[in-house]
N, C-alpha and C positions, 0 to 999 in steps of 0.2 A: 477458618472457613475457606474451603478450597475455591469457591466461586469468587471470593473477594481478595484472597491472599492475605487476609488479616489474621495474624496469629491468634490461636484460641485463648492464650493468656491475656492478650490485649482485649479481646471481646469480653472475657470473664471479668476483668478489672473494670471495664466500662459499665457493664451491667450491674456490678456491685455498687459502683458509685451512683448510678442512676437510682438503685433501690434505696440507698441511704438518703437520697434527696427527695424521692417521690413515694417511697414506700415499696413494699414487696410487689413484684410483677406477677400478675395473674397468670398462672401456668397455662390457662386456656389460650393465652395469646402466643404461646411458644409452639408454633406449628409450621408446616411447610409453606402455607400462604404468607405468614409473617416473614419468614426467611426470604421468600421470593421478593416481597415488597422491599425489604431491607437491602437486598442485593441490587435491585433496580435503583433505589435512592442513592446508594453508594456509588454505583456506576455513573449516574448522572452527575453526582458531586465531583467525581474525578474529571469528567469532561469539562465541567464548568470552572474548576479551580486549579488543575495541575498544569494547564497549558502555560508555557513560559517559565516553568519552575523545574525544568529538567534539561539534560543535555545528553549527547551520545559521545562515547569514546571507544577507542579500539579495544577489543577484548583479547585476552590471552588464551581463550578457548580454541582448541585445534579446529581448523576448518573441516567441514564435512561435505560430502557430495550433495549435489542438487539435481533437479531434473535436467539442467543444462550442462553441468560440469561434474567432473570427478573431484575427489577430495583435494587433489593437487592443483586444481584450477583449470586443467585442460578440458576443452569442450567435448561433449559427447558427439558421436557420429549420427545418432538418431535419438528421437524422443517420441513418446506416446502421443498420438494426435489428440487424445482426450484431454491432455494437459494444456493444450492450446485453445481448443474450442470444440463445441458439440455439433456445429453446422459446417458444411463444406461448400466452397465455390468451385464449380466445375472448371476445368481448363488448367493450363500450365501457368504457374505463378511467374512474376517478373524475376529476372536474374538478380535483382537487388534484394528480393525477399529471402529471409533466412531459411525458410523451410521449403519442402517440395510440394506442399499442399496448402491452399488457403483455408484455414479453419478459423471460425469466429463464434461469438456468442450473441452479440447484439447488432442491430442495424448500423449503429455508429462504428463498431469495430469492422464490419464488412466494408463500409465506405473507406475506412483508413487503409485496410490491407490491399484494396484494389486501386488505390490512388497512386498515380505515377508522378512523383515529385522530383524534378530534375536535380536539385541540390542534394538529394538523399543518396548516400553511397550504399548503405546496408540498413535494413530495418526488419522488424518482426515483433510478434506478440511475445510478451514475457510469460513463460510457462508458470502455471499455478505454483505458488509457494517456493519458487526458485530464489526470489528475493523476499526475505521475511524481516520486515522492519518492526521492531518492538514499538508499541504505542501505549498511550496512557489509558486506553480502553481495556488493557489487560491482555489483548491478543496481539497478533502481528498483521502486517499489511503488505501487500505486493502490488506494485503498479502494473499497468496493462501493456504499454508499448515501449520499445527501445529503438532509437535511431542514431546512425552516424551520418553526419552531413558534412559537406565540403563548402568552404568559402570560395568566392570567385578567384582567389589567389591560388586555389588548388589545395590549400592546407586543410587537412582533415580536422573538423571541429569535434570537440568532445561530444560525448553521448548526450542525447536528448531523451529524457525519460518522461513519458506521458501517461497520465491517468485519465481514462475516458469515463464520463458520466452521462447516461442517457436521459438528461433533463434539459429543460429549455434555458434555465439560468441557475446561478449558484445559490440563490435564495431557496431553491427547492431541495437542496441537499439536506439530509438529516444531520442532526448534531453529531452522531457517531462518524459519519462520512467526513464531515468538516474537520473533526478532531484528527482522524487518520491522515488526511491530506496535510494538515498543519505539522504533524509529526514527520511526515515524509519530507516536507520542505526543509525542516530543521536538519534531518538526517543527511540529506544531500548537500546542504550548505556546509555541514561539518566535514564532509569528505574533502572539501576544497583545502582544508587545513593540512591534509595529507598529500596534497598535490593532485587530487582528482577533481577536475572541473566538470560538474554535471548540471545540466539545465533541467529542472523538474517543472513540468507544466501540467495544468488541468484543462481538459477539453470537455466542453458541453455541446449540446446539439447544434447551437447556432454558430459554431466555429469550425472551420475547415482545418485539417492538419497542415495544409500549406501555409495558412496564416500563422500558425504556431511556429513552424520551421523558419519562416521569413523573419519573425520577431527575434529569434535566436541569432540569425545571421546579420542583423542590423549593426 
């Protein structure tokens, strides 16, 4: 089944075993609605049971170009505004901002891109799908913001990656969103083994970006 990535042979075997134990399956139950329910139940099962039972490792697959970079890793000179946001803030962005236009999607994102934080050297929104982290949900996940900050010593601190959620507290996050965030936390922690220190943080409505940056610099 394409929607679940379960091989057809495995599904067939499971249904045969079920039929042996419970009797033949009524063919009227084999329809699109049944398949949709099965896919949802399997999806929920993955979120509930796969967390903590997987890890990430470097792939041998050749790197490909993204919205931000070419295949060799060099940055692009320009990027389509629609990949950053659908709404625009008038005026000239801060010199620290990565792009020449303030583009955003949510009020929280607008607040972030227009905030001037002294310790930040460079920052910007991460374009859609330029970072694609595989998750247990079966899809990929891309965080929202990237920051390079400086310590008081002048040393450039590693990148801070931030996921913004327009909710008042984490208890309001859906199971799917929580699962994706957990996957991202593991992904960035695994990067440290290869010498890349990345701070991954989650921002909700009651937290200012400056608070998050200050936490990293402590």
